[in-house]
C-alpha positions as CSV (number, residue, x, y, z in Angstrom):
1,Q,-98.8,0.8,17.0
2,R,-95.8,3.0,16.1
3,D,-95.6,4.7,20.0
4,R,-95.4,1.4,21.1
5,W,-92.4,0.3,19.0
6,D,-91.2,3.9,20.3
7,A,-91.8,3.1,23.9
8,A,-90.1,-0.3,23.6
9,A,-86.8,0.4,21.8
10,Q,-86.3,3.4,24.7
11,E,-86.8,0.7,27.5
12,L,-84.5,-1.6,25.9
13,R,-81.9,1.2,25.3
14,R,-82.5,2.4,29.1
15,Q,-81.9,-1.5,30.0
16,R,-78.7,-1.3,28.0
17,E,-77.5,1.9,29.6
18,L,-78.3,0.3,32.8
19,Q,-76.1,-2.7,32.0
20,R,-73.1,-0.9,30.5
21,Q,-72.9,1.4,34.0
22,S,-73.4,-1.8,36.5
23,R,-70.0,-2.9,34.0
24,I,-68.3,0.2,33.8
25,F,-69.5,1.3,37.8
26,N,-68.4,-1.8,39.3
27,A,-64.7,-1.8,39.9
28,K,-64.3,-5.8,40.8
29,V,-65.7,-6.7,37.3
30,R,-64.4,-3.5,35.2
31,T,-62.0,-3.9,32.3
32,I,-61.1,-0.8,30.0
33,G,-59.0,-0.6,26.8
34,V,-58.3,-4.4,27.1
35,D,-60.4,-7.3,24.8
36,K,-59.1,-10.5,26.5
37,D,-60.8,-12.6,24.1
38,A,-59.3,-10.8,21.0
39,L,-55.6,-11.3,22.7
40,D,-56.3,-14.7,23.4
41,S,-57.4,-15.2,19.7
42,Q,-54.3,-13.1,18.8
43,V,-52.1,-15.4,20.8
44,K,-53.8,-18.5,19.4
45,D,-53.3,-17.1,15.6
46,R,-49.5,-16.4,16.2
47,K,-48.7,-20.0,17.9
48,I,-50.6,-21.4,14.6
49,Q,-48.2,-19.1,12.6
50,E,-45.1,-20.2,14.4
51,A,-45.7,-23.7,14.0
52,A,-46.5,-23.5,10.5
53,E,-43.4,-21.4,10.0
54,K,-41.4,-23.7,11.8
55,A,-42.8,-26.9,9.7
56,R,-41.6,-24.9,6.4
57,H,-38.3,-24.3,7.9
58,E,-37.7,-27.9,9.1
59,E,-39.2,-28.9,5.3
60,L,-36.5,-26.3,3.6
61,A,-33.6,-27.4,6.0
62,N,-34.3,-31.3,5.4
63,E,-34.3,-30.6,1.5
64,M,-31.2,-28.5,1.6
65,K,-29.8,-31.4,3.7
66,Q,-30.9,-33.5,0.8
67,N,-29.5,-31.5,-1.8
68,D,-26.0,-31.5,0.3
69,R,-26.0,-35.1,0.0
70,I,-26.8,-34.9,-3.6
71,M,-23.8,-32.4,-4.4
72,C,-21.6,-34.3,-2.2
73,V,-22.3,-37.9,-4.5
74,L,-21.8,-36.0,-8.2
75,E,-18.5,-34.0,-6.5
76,E,-17.1,-37.5,-5.3
77,Q,-18.2,-38.8,-9.2
78,R,-16.4,-36.2,-10.7
79,K,-13.4,-36.5,-8.8
80,K,-13.3,-40.0,-9.6
81,C,-13.8,-39.5,-13.5
82,I,-11.0,-36.9,-13.4
83,R,-8.6,-39.2,-11.9
84,N,-9.8,-42.2,-14.3
85,I,-9.0,-39.8,-17.1
86,N,-5.8,-38.7,-15.5
87,K,-5.0,-42.3,-15.1
88,A,-6.0,-43.2,-18.7
89,V,-3.8,-40.4,-20.1
90,S,-1.1,-41.3,-17.9
91,E,-1.1,-45.0,-19.2
92,F,-1.6,-43.9,-22.5
93,Q,1.9,-41.5,-22.5
94,K,3.5,-44.4,-20.9
95,N,2.8,-47.1,-23.3
96,F,2.3,-45.2,-26.9
97,Q,4.4,-41.7,-25.9
98,K,7.6,-43.0,-24.9
99,P,10.3,-40.0,-24.9
100,E,12.8,-42.0,-27.2
101,T,10.1,-41.9,-29.7
102,R,10.1,-38.2,-30.0
103,R,11.8,-36.2,-32.8
104,E,13.6,-33.9,-30.2
105,F,14.7,-36.9,-28.1
106,D,18.4,-36.3,-29.0
107,L,18.4,-32.7,-27.3
108,Y,17.9,-33.8,-23.9
109,D,19.0,-37.5,-24.4
110,P,20.6,-38.4,-20.6
111,Q,22.9,-41.0,-22.8
112,A,24.0,-38.0,-25.1
113,L,27.5,-37.7,-23.7
114,K,28.4,-41.4,-24.0
115,K,26.7,-41.8,-27.6
116,D,28.7,-38.4,-29.1
117,R,32.1,-38.4,-30.5
118,P,34.5,-35.9,-29.0
119,A,34.4,-32.5,-30.9
120,R,38.1,-32.9,-31.7
121,L,41.4,-34.6,-30.6
122,S,43.9,-31.9,-31.0
123,D,44.0,-28.4,-32.2
124,N,45.0,-29.7,-36.0
125,D,42.3,-32.1,-36.3
126,P,40.8,-32.2,-39.9
127,R,37.4,-32.5,-38.4
128,C,37.8,-28.6,-37.2
129,T,36.7,-27.0,-40.4
130,V,35.6,-23.5,-41.2
131,S,31.7,-24.6,-41.4
132,G,32.0,-27.1,-38.6
133,L,32.3,-24.1,-35.8
134,Q,34.4,-26.2,-34.1
135,K,37.2,-24.2,-32.8
136,F,37.3,-20.5,-31.9
137,M,39.7,-17.7,-30.7
138,G,40.5,-18.6,-27.1
139,E,39.1,-22.0,-27.1
140,D,42.2,-24.0,-27.7
141,L,43.2,-27.2,-25.7
142,N,45.9,-25.7,-24.0
143,Y,43.3,-23.1,-22.5
144,D,43.6,-23.9,-19.1
145,Q,47.8,-23.7,-18.9
146,R,47.1,-20.3,-20.6
147,M,44.5,-19.1,-17.8
148,K,47.0,-20.8,-15.2
149,F,49.4,-18.5,-16.3
150,Q,47.3,-15.4,-16.6
151,K,45.7,-16.2,-13.2
152,E,49.4,-16.5,-11.9
153,Q,50.6,-13.0,-13.3
154,L,47.7,-11.4,-12.3
155,R,48.3,-13.1,-8.7
156,E,51.6,-11.3,-8.8
157,W,50.4,-8.0,-9.6
158,S,47.7,-8.0,-6.8
159,L,50.3,-9.2,-4.4
160,Q,52.4,-6.3,-5.5
161,Q,49.7,-4.1,-5.2
162,Q,49.0,-5.1,-1.8
163,R,52.5,-4.9,-0.5
164,D,52.6,-1.4,-1.7
165,Q,49.5,-0.6,-0.2
166,K,50.9,-2.1,3.2
167,K,53.8,-0.1,2.9
168,A,51.8,3.2,2.6
169,L,49.6,2.1,5.3
170,A,52.6,1.6,7.5
171,V,54.0,5.3,6.8
172,E,50.4,6.6,7.5
173,K,50.3,4.7,11.1
174,S,53.5,6.2,11.8
175,A,52.8,9.5,10.8
176,D,49.7,8.9,12.8
177,Y,51.5,8.0,15.8
178,L,53.5,10.8,15.7
179,Y,50.7,13.4,15.5
180,D,49.0,11.7,18.1
181,K,52.0,11.6,20.1
182,S,52.5,15.5,19.6
183,R,48.9,16.1,20.3
184,I,49.0,14.2,23.5
185,E,52.1,16.1,24.7
186,L,50.6,19.6,23.6
187,D,47.3,18.7,25.9
188,Q,49.7,17.8,28.7
189,K,51.5,20.9,28.6
190,I,48.0,23.1,28.1
191,M,46.9,21.4,31.4
192,Q,50.1,22.3,33.0
193,Q,49.7,25.8,32.1
194,Q,46.3,26.4,33.2
195,Q,47.2,25.6,36.7
196,K,49.7,28.5,36.4
197,E,48.8,31.7,37.8
198,E,47.3,34.8,35.3
199,Q,50.4,36.8,35.1
200,H,51.9,33.6,32.8
201,R,49.1,33.5,30.4
202,R,50.5,35.8,27.6
203,A,53.9,33.8,27.7
204,V,51.6,30.4,27.5
205,C,49.9,31.8,24.7
206,A,53.0,32.6,22.9
207,A,54.4,29.3,23.3
208,T,51.4,27.9,22.5
209,K,51.4,30.0,19.1
210,D,55.0,28.6,18.5
211,I,54.1,25.3,19.0
212,N,50.9,25.6,16.3
213,R,53.1,26.9,14.0
214,A,55.5,24.0,14.2
215,Q,52.6,21.5,13.9
216,A,51.1,23.4,11.1
217,A,54.5,23.2,9.2
218,E,54.9,19.3,10.2
219,L,51.0,19.1,9.0
220,V,51.9,20.4,5.4
221,E,55.1,18.3,5.2
222,R,53.0,15.2,6.1
223,K,50.5,16.1,3.8
224,K,53.0,17.0,0.9
225,L,54.8,13.3,1.5
226,E,51.1,11.6,1.7
227,K,50.2,13.3,-1.8
228,K,53.5,12.7,-3.2
229,Q,53.2,8.8,-1.9
230,N,49.9,8.5,-3.6
231,M,50.5,10.0,-6.6
232,K,53.2,7.0,-6.8
233,D,50.8,4.6,-6.1
234,D,48.4,6.1,-8.7
235,M,51.1,5.8,-11.5
236,D,52.2,2.4,-10.4
237,E,48.2,1.7,-10.7
238,I,48.0,3.3,-14.1
239,S,51.4,1.8,-15.4
240,N,49.9,-1.7,-14.4
241,L,46.5,-1.2,-16.1
242,L,48.3,0.1,-19.3
243,R,50.4,-3.2,-19.5
244,G,47.5,-5.1,-19.2
245,D,44.1,-5.7,-21.5
246,L,41.9,-4.0,-19.4
247,L,42.0,-0.2,-21.2
248,S,42.3,-2.2,-24.5
249,E,39.9,-0.1,-26.8
250,N,39.5,-3.1,-29.3
251,P,35.5,-3.8,-29.4
252,D,36.2,-7.0,-30.8
253,Q,37.6,-8.5,-27.5
254,A,34.6,-8.2,-25.8
255,V,32.5,-10.2,-28.5
256,S,31.8,-13.3,-26.6
257,S,31.7,-17.2,-28.4
258,F,28.1,-17.4,-28.2
259,G,27.0,-14.9,-30.6
260,R,27.7,-10.9,-31.7
261,H,24.7,-10.2,-29.5
262,R,26.5,-11.4,-26.3
263,V,29.5,-9.9,-24.5
264,I,32.3,-10.7,-22.3
265,T,32.0,-8.5,-19.5
266,D,35.2,-7.9,-18.1
267,R,36.4,-6.8,-21.6
268,W,33.4,-4.6,-22.6
269,K,34.1,-1.4,-23.3
270,G,30.6,0.5,-23.3
271,M,28.2,0.8,-26.1
272,S,28.9,2.4,-29.6
273,R,28.0,5.9,-30.7
274,D,25.5,4.9,-32.7
275,Q,23.8,2.8,-29.5
276,L,24.4,6.1,-27.3
277,M,23.0,8.0,-30.1
278,A,19.6,5.6,-30.1
279,I,19.5,5.8,-25.9
280,R,19.9,9.3,-26.2
281,Y,17.0,10.0,-28.8
282,S,14.6,7.7,-26.9
283,Q,15.2,9.4,-23.9
284,Q,14.7,12.8,-25.8
285,Q,11.3,11.5,-27.1
286,Q,10.1,10.8,-23.4
287,I,11.6,14.0,-22.1
288,L,8.9,15.4,-24.6
289,E,6.3,13.5,-24.3
290,K,6.6,13.6,-20.7
291,L,6.6,17.6,-21.0
292,R,3.3,17.4,-23.4
293,L,1.6,15.2,-20.8
294,K,2.7,17.6,-18.7
295,E,1.3,20.4,-20.3
296,E,-2.0,18.9,-20.8
297,E,-2.3,18.3,-17.0
298,H,-1.7,21.8,-16.5
299,Q,-4.2,22.9,-18.9
300,R,-6.7,20.3,-17.1
301,D,-5.8,21.4,-13.8
302,A,-6.5,25.3,-14.8
303,E,-9.8,24.2,-16.4
304,W,-10.8,22.2,-13.1
305,D,-9.7,25.7,-11.0
306,K,-11.8,27.5,-13.5
307,Q,-15.0,25.4,-12.9
308,R,-14.4,25.3,-9.3
309,I,-14.3,29.1,-8.6
310,Q,-17.5,29.3,-11.1
311,A,-18.8,27.0,-8.8
312,A,-18.1,28.2,-5.8
313,R,-19.0,31.8,-7.1
314,T,-22.9,30.4,-8.0
315,E,-22.8,28.4,-4.5
316,L,-22.2,32.2,-3.0
317,I,-24.5,33.7,-5.0
318,L,-27.1,30.9,-4.2
319,E,-25.9,31.3,-0.4
320,R,-26.8,35.1,-0.1
321,Q,-30.1,34.7,-2.0
322,L,-30.9,32.0,0.2
323,Q,-29.8,33.9,3.1
324,R,-32.2,36.9,1.8
325,Q,-34.9,34.8,1.4
326,N,-34.4,33.2,5.2
327,L,-34.1,37.0,6.6
328,E,-37.0,37.9,4.5
329,H,-38.9,34.6,6.0
330,Q,-37.9,35.2,9.3
331,Q,-39.1,38.8,9.7
332,A,-42.6,37.8,8.2
333,L,-42.5,35.3,11.0
334,D,-41.7,37.5,13.6
335,S,-44.6,40.0,12.2
336,I,-47.0,36.9,12.7
337,N,-45.9,35.9,15.9
338,A,-46.1,39.3,17.4
339,E,-49.8,39.6,15.8
340,L,-50.5,36.0,17.3
341,S,-48.9,37.0,20.6
342,R,-51.4,40.3,20.5
343,E,-54.0,38.2,20.1
344,Q,-52.9,35.7,22.8
345,R,-52.7,38.5,25.2
346,S,-56.2,40.0,24.7
347,K,-58.2,36.5,24.7
348,N,-56.0,35.9,27.6
349,I,-57.1,39.3,29.2
350,Y,-60.8,38.5,28.1
351,L,-60.7,35.0,29.7
352,K,-59.5,36.5,33.2
353,E,-62.0,39.2,33.0
354,E,-65.0,38.0,31.3
355,E,-65.5,34.3,30.7
356,Y,-63.5,33.0,34.0
357,S,-65.1,35.6,36.3
358,N,-68.1,33.7,37.9
359,V,-66.8,31.0,40.6
360,P,-68.5,27.1,39.9
361,T,-70.8,26.0,42.3
362,D,-71.4,22.5,43.6
363,Q,-74.3,22.2,41.3
364,Y,-71.7,22.6,38.3
365,Y,-69.5,19.7,39.8
366,A,-72.5,17.3,40.4
367,Q,-73.5,17.0,36.5
368,F,-70.3,14.9,35.9
369,N,-70.2,11.3,36.3
370,T,-73.8,10.8,36.1
371,T,-73.9,8.7,32.8
372,S,-71.6,6.0,30.9
373,R,-71.2,7.8,27.4
């Protein structure tokens, strides 16, 4: 019974092998490496997956649109609520918080000037007491006339300075004209002298030297005159300044009527010694602080340099150690490669001389392609 089963199994395997050979060796129905049914199944599964993903994306898009519409409605409601609140606040302020009901309304009342009385009617007004602070030095009623007189006086001084300056400019212009005229004449003479022959050059040089000496004397004289005129102008300016209030050393004249902490800029002579000492002390403290910060920075840079040098030294040591290891590894690898090369050479000699010494016959090639396995 067991022999029959073995024979039947062997016959079944032989029939399957024949069917397999008919499928493989038949070029019309042979398909090697491709399972079309599996590929069709994969394509179908891919299409189902894409359809499901597309439906999920559409559902998410619809949900996002619905959320956007809800957000727009909520935003409009919020804006409308804010407008209603602002409108209610404006109505409340308009009805119950009028400007005239405030305590400080008298400070910015537009009708304050119409309601207020004049500060004083004259310089001898009995209301202008010391405690009233209504009358200060330089705030008398004839202030406009006094300022007009002072402006006229400054105008006269300015005109006088302008006339002096114009006169000095005229003198300087005439001197420049004479100088330019002499230079032009000199240039013409030089151009004429250059056209002469070589034998007259020494005479021309001597004449030129005399002319230059005369011009130098003239230039020195003109400089003396200019210096004298400048000294005269400076003395006039100094005398004008000394007769005015510009160089007054009284610090009280620069105090403004609006408070001791404010000054009149055209009368202020600068800060006091105590103020300057306070500024210099603060500057000295700043200098010391800056020196301390520079010293700390220098120490920090030195520490960083030291750490950088130490790191570079450590890196150099590690690099040298790595180079030695690489050299040893390369030497070992070279020895291994040389050994493998010798083995490969001996193997090739053996194959060439021993294994591949026989020529294959037709029977050797006939044993291929006889089974489907």
